[in-house]
C-alpha positions in Angstrom: 28.3 -77.4 85.9 31.9 -78.4 85.6 33.4 -78.3 82.0 32.6 -81.3 80.1 36.2 -81.7 78.9 37.4 -81.8 82.4 34.9 -84.5 83.5 35.7 -86.5 80.3 39.5 -86.4 81.1 38.9 -87.7 84.5 36.6 -90.3 83.3 39.0 -91.5 80.8 41.7 -92.0 83.5 39.2 -93.3 86.2 41.6 -96.5 86.8 44.0 -93.9 88.3 43.1 -93.5 92.1 44.1 -89.8 91.9 41.6 -89.1 89.1 38.8 -90.6 91.3 39.8 -88.1 94.0 39.6 -85.3 91.3 36.1 -86.5 90.1 34.4 -86.3 93.5 34.5 -82.5 93.9 33.4 -81.8 90.3 30.5 -84.2 90.2 29.7 -84.0 93.9 28.9 -80.3 93.7 26.6 -80.8 90.7 24.8 -83.9 92.3 24.4 -81.9 95.7 23.0 -78.8 94.0 20.5 -81.0 92.1 19.5 -82.9 95.2 19.3 -79.9 97.5 17.1 -77.9 95.0 14.7 -80.8 94.7 14.6 -81.5 98.4 14.2 -78.0 99.6 10.5 -78.2 99.2 10.3 -81.2 101.6 8.1 -80.9 104.7 9.9 -80.4 108.1 10.8 -83.7 109.5 11.5 -85.4 106.2 14.1 -88.0 107.1 16.2 -88.2 103.8 18.4 -85.2 103.2 20.1 -84.3 100.0 23.6 -84.8 101.3 22.8 -88.3 102.5 21.3 -89.1 99.2 24.4 -87.8 97.2 26.9 -89.4 99.6 25.1 -92.9 99.5 24.8 -92.7 95.6 28.6 -91.6 95.3 29.6 -94.5 97.6 27.6 -97.0 95.6 29.1 -95.8 92.3 32.8 -96.0 93.8 32.1 -99.0 95.7 30.5 -101.1 92.8 34.0 -101.9 91.4 32.6 -100.8 88.0 34.4 -97.5 87.7 34.7 -97.5 83.8 32.2 -94.8 82.8 32.4 -94.1 79.1 31.6 -90.5 79.4 29.8 -87.8 81.3 26.3 -89.1 80.2 27.2 -92.7 81.4 28.5 -91.2 84.7 25.3 -89.3 85.4 23.1 -92.1 84.2 24.8 -94.6 86.8 24.4 -91.9 89.4 20.6 -91.5 88.6 20.4 -95.3 88.7 22.2 -95.4 92.2 19.8 -92.7 93.6 16.8 -94.6 92.2 17.9 -97.9 94.0 18.4 -95.8 97.3 15.2 -94.2 97.1 13.2 -97.5 96.1 15.0 -99.5 98.9 14.2 -96.8 101.3 10.5 -96.7 100.3 10.1 -100.4 100.3 11.5 -100.7 103.8 9.1 -98.1 105.1 6.2 -99.4 103.1 6.7 -103.1 104.3 3.5 -104.6 105.7 5.0 -104.5 109.3 5.2 -100.7 108.7 1.5 -100.4 107.8 2.3 -100.3 104.0 -0.1 -100.4 101.3 -0.9 -99.2 97.8 -2.1 -95.6 97.0 -3.3 -93.9 94.0 -0.5 -91.8 92.1 -0.9 -89.0 89.6 2.3 -88.5 87.7 1.5 -85.0 87.0 1.6 -84.2 90.6 5.0 -86.0 91.0 8.1 -84.5 89.6 11.0 -86.2 91.6 11.1 -89.4 93.8 12.3 -87.5 96.7 9.0 -85.4 96.7 6.9 -88.6 96.3 5.5 -90.9 98.9 7.3 -94.1 99.6 4.4 -96.0 98.0 4.6 -93.8 94.9 8.3 -94.4 94.6 7.8 -98.2 94.7 5.0 -98.2 92.3 6.9 -96.0 89.7 10.0 -98.1 90.1 8.0 -101.3 89.4 6.2 -99.8 86.3 9.8 -98.3 85.3 11.2 -101.7 85.0 8.5 -102.8 82.6 8.9 -99.6 80.5 12.7 -100.3 80.3 11.9 -103.6 78.6 9.9 -102.0 75.9 11.7 -98.5 75.6 15.0 -98.2 77.3 15.5 -94.6 76.1 12.3 -93.5 77.7 13.2 -95.4 80.9 16.5 -93.7 81.0 14.9 -90.2 80.7 12.4 -91.1 83.6 15.3 -92.2 85.8 17.2 -89.0 85.2 14.0 -86.8 85.7 12.2 -88.6 88.4 15.0 -90.1 90.6 18.0 -87.7 90.0 15.8 -84.6 89.5 17.3 -83.3 86.3 15.6 -80.7 84.2 14.2 -81.7 80.9 17.2 -79.6 79.3 19.8 -81.3 81.5 18.4 -84.8 80.7 18.3 -84.0 77.0 22.0 -82.9 77.1 22.9 -85.9 79.1 21.1 -88.1 76.7 22.6 -86.5 73.6 19.2 -85.6 72.1 17.3 -82.5 71.4 15.1 -80.9 74.2 12.2 -81.4 71.8 12.8 -85.0 71.5 13.1 -85.3 75.3 9.9 -83.5 75.8 8.1 -86.0 73.3 9.8 -89.0 75.2 8.9 -87.6 78.6 5.2 -87.1 77.5 5.2 -90.8 76.0 6.9 -92.1 79.3 4.5 -90.4 81.5 1.5 -91.6 79.6 2.8 -95.1 79.4 3.6 -95.2 83.2 0.2 -93.7 84.0 -1.6 -96.5 82.1 0.7 -99.1 83.7 0.0 -97.7 87.1 -3.8 -97.7 86.5 -3.6 -101.5 85.5 -1.8 -102.4 88.7 -4.3 -100.7 91.1 
């Protein structure tokens, strides 16, 4: 992972177009490494590649016009959110009724990251996650980082500026909450 101070300095000067150019190689490599690691286990013929996901997320981040990230955590949270929207939009398109979509049971213990989940599961988790965000935004942010961006518990804890133990408790709570919510909706 690039030095935190280097990313922080670039994020502080993100209004400068040259700073954005410096940011890309630093964060792209980290995002690409995370996506590639998680998507390596995908079956042959999987249509979404790690490179495509990272590129799309980065383009959304830069194209949104909101390039005022406060810090490293804020940037990676925005990246996780962008990846989440990409994966959910893709899943919804594929699961549309005209494509034979329908709901399926989901066991959160079996699903570690959205890229490894079925399209139906991504949509179900996203809908439940939106409800969780209204009740506990910190738990929802942790789920986004873990499920949609593929961060480990330790990496997510660092980004959220909490102890790994706290992140572990929050993760257990969020999974249980999402499980209950998914049971109610099916």
